[in-house]
N, C-alpha and C positions, 0 to 999 in steps of 0.2 A: 199315134199320139204326137202332137206337135209340142214344141218347146214353149211353155208359157213364161218361163223365167230366164232361161239361158239367152243372153242377148238383150235382156231388158234392164232398164236403169232402176233396178230394185233398190229402194232406200237401204242404207247400211243398218242392219238390225243392232249392231253394237253401239251405234251412236246414241241410242236412247239412254243408255246408262253412262256412257262416257261424257256426254254433254250436260248431264244433270248431277254430276258429282257422285255417281254410284259405281265408278270404275273400281275394279278389283286389283289394286296396286299393292306392292310389298309395303310401301310406307303406311298403308292403312291397316296392316296386320298388328293387332294388339293381343298378345298372349299374357295370361296372368303371371305375375312375378318375373317378367322379362327384364334381363339386364341389358346394358348398352356398351358397345365397344368403340374404341378409337384406335387407329393405326398410327404408330410412330414410323415415319418414313425417313429415308436417308437424305441429309442435306447436301451431300457431296455426290459427284458423278462417278468417281472411281477411287477405290481404296479398300480398306479392310476394317471390319468392326473388331477391335481388339478386346474390348470389354463393355459390359452393359450393367450399370449399377441401377437396380430397380428398387432398392430398399425403401427409399422415400416414397416412391410411387405406390408400392404395395401397402405402405402404412397409411396412405392418405384416406381421408374420410370417404366411405362409400365404395372403395375399391374391393373387388371380389377376386380378381385374378390378373396376373401379368404373365404373358407368354413371350419367351425369348427364343432365339434360334435353337438352343439345346433342347427345348421342349418339343420342337417339331422335327427333330433329327430323323432323317430317312423319309420324310414326307416329300413327295415329288409329284409334279404334274407332267403329262406327256406332250410331246409334239406330235399331233395327229397327222400332220402332213410333213413327210420327210423327203428331203431332196437328195439327189445322188451324192454320195460321199459325205453326207452331213455327219460331223463328228460327235454331236450330242443329240439325243432324241428325247431328253426329259430335263427338267430343271427343278431345283429345290424350292419348296414353299417359303422357307426362310433360309438366308444364306449370309454367312459372315463376309463373303467376298461381295463387295459393292460395285455395281456397274452402271447405275443410273440414279439420278436425283428422283426421289419418290419411291425407290425400292422399299418394300415393307421390311422393317427390322424387329419391331416389338408390337404386341397387341395388349392394350389395357382394357379391362372389363370392369364396369362399375354399375351402381344401382341407377344412375341417371346419366344421360349424355354429357351433361355439364361436368359431373364428377370425373368421368372418363377422360374428357378433354383436359381438365385441370391437372389430373394425375400424370397425363402424358408429358406435360411440361417438366415433371420432376424426374423423368428418366434421363440418366446421364450416360451419354455415349462417348466412348473413347475411340477415335477414328484415326487410322493411318491413311492419309490422302495420297493418291497417286496421280500422275498426269492423265488428263482426259483427252479423248479424241471423239469429238461430237460430229465431225464432218466425214461422210462416207468416202469422199475422194482422198482426204487426208489420211484416212485409215488404211488406204492401199499403199502409202508411201513406206519405204524401207525403214525409216527411223520412227515410224508411228508407234505409240504405246500399244502393247498387245493386251487385249482383254483376257485371252486364254494363252498364256505363254507356251504351254505344251503343244499348241497347234503350230507355232512358228509363223503365224499369219493371222490376219483379221478376216480372211475370206472363209465363209462358212461353206459355200458350195460354188462350183464353177462348171457349167455344162452348156451344151449347144443344142439347138433345134434346127431342123430344116436342112438346107444345103451346106456343104462344107465351106464354100466361099462364093463370092459373086464376081463375075467377070467384068471387065471394063466395058463402057458403053459410050456413045457419042456425047451424051449429056449426063452430068453427075451433079447432084445437089447434096451437100453434106452440111449438117447442122447438129448442134448439141442442145438438148432440152433438159431443163431441170423442173421438177415438180415438188412443190412445198409439202411439208408434213401437215396433214389435216387431222382433225379429231371428230369422232362422232359426238353429237350433242343431243341425246334423247331428252324428251320432256321428263321422263322418269329416270333418275340416275340409277346406277347399279345399287342393288340392295339385297340384304339377306336377313331372314329371321329363322333361326335354327333352334330346334328343340330336340331333346334326347330323353326318351322315356320307354321303359319296357324293352330295352336293347334295340330300339328303332329310332333312327335319326330322320326327322321330318324337316325339310328345308323349303321354306317359301323364298323364292328368289326370282328376280327379274331376268329371265333367260330366254333365248331364242331356241333352246334345245334342251328340254328337261331330261330326256333319257341320256343324252350325252353328258349332261352335268351330273346325273346320278352315277354313271360309270366312273367319272373322274374323281368325284368326291369319295366314293366307296373305296376305290383303289388307293387314293392318297391317305385315307384314314385307316386303312386296313380292315374295312368292314366288308361283309358279303353284300352283294348287290341287293339281295332281298330285304336287307335291313335298312335300306335308304329309300326314302320317298321324297321326290322333288315335285313341288307344286308351283307352277307359274300362273299368273292371272292375266290381266290386261297389261301386257308389256307396253309401257309408254315409249315406244320407239326402240329399235335395236341397232339398225344400220351396220350390223356386223360386230359391233363392240360387245355384244352380249351372247356371242355364239359358243362360248366355252367358259370354263371355270378359271378364275383368277386365284392367286395365293390368298388374297383378302378373304374370299369366300370360304376357303378351306380353314383358315384361322378362326372364323366365326363358328364354324361347325365344331372345330376342336375345342373351343371355349365352352360350347354348349355341352359337349360330352364330359369335359372336366368338371363343370359346375353342376351338371344335372338339372339345369334350369334353362329356359329359353334365353337366347342372346340375339340382339337386334343390332344391325349396322346399316347405315345408308352412306353412300359416298358423298362427301362434301363438295361443293362447287370448286373449292380451291384445289382439291385433289384430282379433279377430272383430267386436267391437262398433264398431270404427273403420272397418273396410274392407269387410267383407261387407255387401252391400246390405240394409238393413232395409226395412220396409214399414208399411202401415196408417195412418201419420200423416195425419189428415184432420180437418176440421171441417165439419159439415153443419148448415145452417139449414133445418129442415123445417117444413112446414105441411100438415096434414091437414084437409080440409074435408068435413063430413058434412051430410046433410039431416036433417029432423026424425025420420025413421024409422031413422036410423043407417046410411043408405046412403052409401058412399064417393063423394063428388062429385069431389074433386080431391086430388092429391098434388103439392106443389111443394117442391123441394129445391135449395138452393144448395150444391154440392159443392166444397169447397176442399181441394186435395191438395198436400201438401208434396213437391216434386220433389227437394229437396236442392240440392247445388251445381251440378248440371247434369243434363239428362235422361239417364237410363241407357238401357240396351238397350230397356226397355219404356216409358220416358217417362211420359206421363200416362195410359197405357192402363188402369192399375188404377182410377183415378177414372172413366174412361169405362165400364168394366165395372160399377162401382157404379151408374152412371146407367142402364144398360140393364136391370139386374135390380131396380131399386128397386120396381117395382110388385108383385113377388113373385107369389103365387098368387091375387091379388085383382083384381076389376074396379074401374076408375076411369073416370069420364067424361072426365077430363082429367089429364094428367101433364106437368109442366114441370120440366125439370132444367137447371140451369146448371152447367157444369164449368169450373173454373179450376185451372191448375197454377202453383204459385209456387215460385221458387227461393229457397233459404236457404243460409246458410253451415253446412251440415250434410252428413253422408254422403249421397250420392245414394240415393234410394229405388228399389226394384225389385220383383221378384216375391216373393210369399210365399203359401203354401198358402191357397186361398180367393180370392185375387186380387180384392180389392174387394168381394166378396160379403158377408163378415161385417159390413163397415161399413154397407152399404145395408140389411142385415137388421136391424141394431141400430136404425137410424133409423126404419124403417117399423114394426117391431114395438113399439118403445117408444111411438111416436105412437098406435098402435092401442090399446095397453093404457091409456094416459093418457086417450084419448077414451072408452073404456069406463068408466073410473073417474069421469070428470066427468059423463057422461051417465047413469050408473047402469045400464048394460047389462052383462050377463055377457060377459066377454072372449072366451069360446069362442063364444058365440052371435053376437057382433059379427063375429068372423072368418068363421064359417060363412055368415052373412047376405050377405057380400060376396065369398065365395070362388067362383072359376071352377069350374063343374060339369064332370064328365067329358064330358057331351054337348056342351059348348061347345068342346071341343078337336077339332082344332087351333084355337088362339086367338092372334091377334096383338095385342100390347099397344099402348098409346099411344106407346111408344118403339120401336115397330116390331120387337119380338122375337117370333118365331113359336114359341110353345110347341107341342110335338108331341102328347104323350099323357100320361095318368095319371089319378089320382083324388085330388085334393088334399083334399077334405073327408074322405074315408075315412082318410087319414093322420092328420088332426087328431082325428077321433073315436076312432080306435084309441089314439092317444096319451092322450087325455083319460081313457079307461077304465083306463090303466095307472098314471098318475101319482097318488101318494098321499103326503100328509105323514107323516113318522114321528111316532109318538105318544110324545113326550118332554116332560118339564117340567123344564128345567134353567136357566130364567131367560133363555134366548135367544128371540128373535122369529123365527118361521118363516113361510115362504111358498113357493108354487110359481109358477114362471113358464113361459110358453110362447113359442115362436117357430116360424114357418113360413117356408119359402123354396122358391124354384125355383132350380135350380143349372144353370148353363151348362156343358156337357161336350162332349167330342169336337171341340175346336178344330180346324178343318181346311178348310172350303170355301175353296179357294185364291183364287178370284176375289173372294170376300167379304173375305178378308184384304187383298187388294189394294185393294178399295174403302174399307176402313177404315184404310188407312195402315200396314198391317203388311207389311214388305218381306220376305216369305217365302212359300213354298208350304206348304199344310197337308195334302197327301196323304201316305199311307204306302204302302210297297212291301214285299212279303214274297216270299221265294223258298222253295219246298218241293222237296226232292230226296229221292227214295227210292233208297237205295243198292241194290247188287246182292243184298245179304243181306236186303232187305226192311225195313231200318231207315230212319228218316226224319230229315232234318236241316232245321230251320226257321231261316231267316236273316231277321232283321228289323232295321229302322233304329231302332226304339225301344230304350230301355235300361232295365236294372234299377236302381231307386233305393230298393229295400226294399219295393216294393209287390206283390211276388209275380208279376210279369209273366212270368217264365220258366215258372212252373208253369201259369199261365192259357193262354199260347200253346201249350204242350205239350198241354193238355187239348183245346183246339180242334182241333189237328192230329190227335191220336190218334183222336178221335171220327170225324172226316171221312175219314180214310184207313184206318180199321180196324186200326191198328197199336197194340199195347199201349203205354201211355205210357212204360214203361221203355225202349222202343226209339225214343223221339223225343228228339232233341237240339236245343236252341235256342241259336243263336249270335247275339250282340248286341254292340254297343259298339266295333267296330273299323271305321274308315272304309275300310280296305283290303279288307274282306271282306263288309261288310253293305251293303244297298241304301240309297240316299240318303234321309235324313229331314231336312226343312227345319227342324223345331223340336223334334223328339225327345219325351222323356217329360216333358211339362208339361201343365197345364190339363186334367187328368182325361181324357186322350186316348189313352194307350198301348194300352189294350184296345179302346176304342171305335173308334179309327181303325186302329191297328196290328193289332188282333185281327180287324177286318173284312177287312183285306188277307190275313191268314193264312187266314181262312174262305174267301175267294174262291180263293186259290191251292190250298188243300186240296181244294176242290170240283173244280177243274180236274184236279188230279192223280188224284182218285178216278175222274172220268169217263174219263180216259185208261186207267187200270187196267181199268175195266169194259169199255171198247171193245176192248182187247187180249184180255181174257179171253173176250169174246163171240165174237171171231174164232176163238180157239183152241177154244172149246167148241161152236161153231156154234149159238149161242143169241142171242136178242134181248137187248140191254142191259137192257131193262126187266124181264127175267125173272131178273136176277142180283142178288146181294147180297154184301156183304163181311162175313164172319164167321169167327171162329176162325182168323185168319191166312191166309184164302184167299178167292178169289172163286168163288162157287158158284151153281148153279141153285137158285132158291127151291123148297123142298120136296123137293129131291134132293141131299143133302149129298155123295153119291158123285160127282156131276158137278161137279168143282171143280178149280181150279188154284191152287197156293199163291202168296202174294204174292212169296216169294223166287224162285220159278220165273218168274213174270211179270216181276219186276224184272231178273233175269239176262238173260232173253230181250230185254227192251227195250233194255238197255244194249249188248247184242251186236248189236242190229238184226235179230234172228231173228223170224220168224213174225209180222210186224206187218201189220195191216190196211192196205189201200191208203190212202195219204195221211197215215198216222201216222208221225211222225218218230221216230228212235231216241232212247233216253234217257227218264228219268222225272224231269223237272225243270220245274216250273211257276212262273211269276212273275205276280203280280197287284199292280196299283197301285190303291188306293182313295182317291178324293177325294170326301169326303162331300158330299151335296147340300145339307146344312144342319147346323147344330149340333144336338146332342141335348139335351134338358132333363130332367134328373132332378129329384127334389124330396124334401122331408123335413119332418118336424115334430119339434121338440125340447122337452123339459120338464126343468126343474131344480128340485129341492127344496133350499132353503138354510136355514141357521140363522145369524142375525146376533146378535152380542153387543152390546147397546146401550151397554155400558160401555166397550168398546174399538173398536167398529166392525169387528171381525174377522168375515169371512164364511166359512162352511164349506158346501161343496156336499155334501149328505148322500146324495142319490140323483140319478141322471140317466137319462133315457129318450130313445130315438131311434126314430122310425118313418121308414124310408127306402125309396125306390123307385129302383133303378138299372137297371131293365130286367131282361133275362135275367141271372141270377147264374151266371157260369161256375164260381165257387168261393165258396160262401157263407162259408166260414171266412175266406178272404182278405178278403172284403167286410166282415165283422164286425171283423176286425183293423184295416182301414183306418179304419173309423168310430171305433173305440175310440181309436186314436192321434190322429185328428183332434179328437175331443172333448177329449182331454188338452191339446192345443195351444190349443184354444179356451178352456178353463178358465184356462190361464195368461194369455192375452190379457185375459180378463175380470177377473182378480183381482190378478195379481202382475207381469206382464211389461211393462216400458216402458223405453225409452232416453230419458233426460232430459238436456237441455242447460242449462248456465248461460247468462247473458246474453251472455257473450263467446264463446259457441260451444264450450265445453269439455264433452264428454260425461261424465256421472257414471257411472263404471264400477261399477254396483251393480245387476246384472240378476238378478231372482229367478225362476228356472224352477220350475214346479210339480214336486213330488216325488210319490211314491206315497201320501204322507199326504194330499195335496190332491185326489187323483183318487178319486172314489167308485165304488161299484158302478154299472156302466153296462149297462142293458138295451137290447138292440137288437131291433127287430121289422122284418123286411124284407118289403115288398110287391114285386110283380113284374109290371110292365106292359112288355111287349116294345117296344123302339123300332121305330117303323114305318120308320125311315130306315136303321139300321145292319144290314148283313148279320149275322145271328146274334142280333139284338135287344138288344145290350148298350147300356147308357148308362154314363157315368163315375161313379166314387164316391170318387176319391182325395181330394177336397176337402170332401166332404159333412160330415164330422164337425166341421170348423172353423167352418162358416158359422153354425150356430145358437147355440152356447154364450154368446157375449157378450150377445146379446139375451135369451135364456131366463134367464140368471143375473141380468141387470139387472132384468128383469120380476119375477123371484122376490124380489129385494131390495126392489123397490118395493112388492110385495104384503106383505112382512113389515114394512115401515116406511111405512105409508100417509101419515104426517104429513109425509114428505119425498119422496113418490113423484114429484112433478113436478120434483124436483131430481136424480133419478137419470138422469144424461145422459152421464156421461163414463166411459170405461174406460181403465185398470183401476180397479176399485172397491177402492181401498186402505183399510185400516183407518183411517188418519189422515184420509183424505178423507171417509169416511162419518161418523166421529166428529165432525168439524167441522160437517158438515151437521146432525147431530142436536143438537149444542150450540147452533147458531144457531137451529134450530127451537124448542128448549126455551126459549131466551132470549126469542124472539119471543112464545111462549105466555105466559111470565111477564109480559111487558110488556103484553099484551092484557088479562090478568086482574088487573093491579095496580089 
């Protein structure tokens, strides 16, 4: 039986409802008698809540409840990823100790959203303000304010990976890189509608991991897990920001329990930059050592990550992933990485698409380009000279990461043939930049998660049931977040059961009806791990169908095939039994072979033996206006290998979207704080004007680990752009190439570098 659907550009089935306004979003949930909530947040970055006068708010028209820290005493949320030596592993839902602007302090519940918002203005907070420390490097200084005085430091964790040190070499390039704090910006904001009836809490929420959310909500509220049901729908984008529970969501559920009526809350646009966890904020001090032949001798990086006010669900693991992927697709004799997580009086940092990999790629690829410039070696040749060859795979890096399969040089060579500068003469300076990466995907080996401090299992379970009419229902613990997983799982199931895809239904997102998933749709794992479970369950269902048909047809199973809605003898289409006939008989328990149980439902749990490693190469062509410092990305190219492509159209879409986010990170997006910890609410997302034509070429090296051969692709597009664009700007502006170290590359920043360079040139020539 050939694959009719895997590898085909099958139209996304979810688009029919998403594009016609029939999406199942939290904002569309309307429960009878629902109340509405508003969260009062801290206006200061550091201090203490001395008192909270809620009398006027509670007496306001339409107000039903006001929740203050004392009402949520003892309610805490866990840090699921715990770093070595981490002194705190959980944090309170409401806390009188204030450590960032936007920290929730009070919840107001009223009959209408307007009444809740008006009453919130009546809450009187008495605050004792303390000095803020919003910069991670400042937080390391001896006289910096301490967020947790009993620690005696602002360092949450400090550990090393790889080699103890790196020896001297003939050539050494040292640079310091800074990555701005960026924020997820999903089409659907975070939202919750909670109801409590019959001792059961039902929570409609925009989440990437319903079972994960159920556990955290139940534990925080003191409920047994069986009394909490979490329902997700069509999550309007997650990007990592919705992979766990926030204090906001716990408070909404607490209000529903206290009132005994539904409570609804949606995050306001003004709160997103204050409350939804940002990411990326990091400083890297990098050192690349090469011998006289341009061979990479050593890579040494000091990774400093901004944790924010307290470790979030993921803690310092973003910086840890940076460390594990720093070597990229290259050989190094030695690699030494120090990782430190520092607390600051800013919003806690969390997950964001790419999860530490864009940061590491920027550092490594800029160091390589700068080494090529200083040594006078072609930057493509320098990369190829040090790149791991296909025959060397599987390959374990110096930081103990086992790359599985691929052809890294082929990706770079293919990219190099594609990339060309536009032929224009408009006074702007032009350059092409390259970046290469290896991407960790398929987060899942459960025992490996345990060993690295992640308090979750990484397996996925799928259930496939063929109904009596021959249709198939797929039930999975992963969830749709806009990545096309509903279509991809249907393609896998249709091919392996021989059922037309129109007769396959995929059910996800409800803890009451879907199999357990410890971490859900994050880390480019939904298809790699969830799809592998579907593959295994579908194979078992197919084998059972064939076994029943073999008994009915008095034929050997090896002589049968599934085609045209029936199981038939190969070469003799007349000797066949329809899938509907087989399914009906199976559910009735009729005419079954000895030892075969009634029904047609198979369950498979897949716990991967290891992570899978996709890879890619990116190139950007930029034009820089030397008079203003403005950068335009004129063309962009990607060569990517994500293993077997279940749906190439979906893969291309994922890469296009990821590149757009990466361009924003490279050029415009950043949350900036004042010295007293106040965020500057001026966040510039890229628009269609900033996104150029993106050409994608896909290679296909099947994963030797995943059943079905898939690797992840959800984050691939975001990893390369900051490095490729920074390298392109450096190529366009060689006089300041060694100063191109920070992203975003804003016009004012580049203009200042050019002005300083020009002034220095004048001084030298005077």
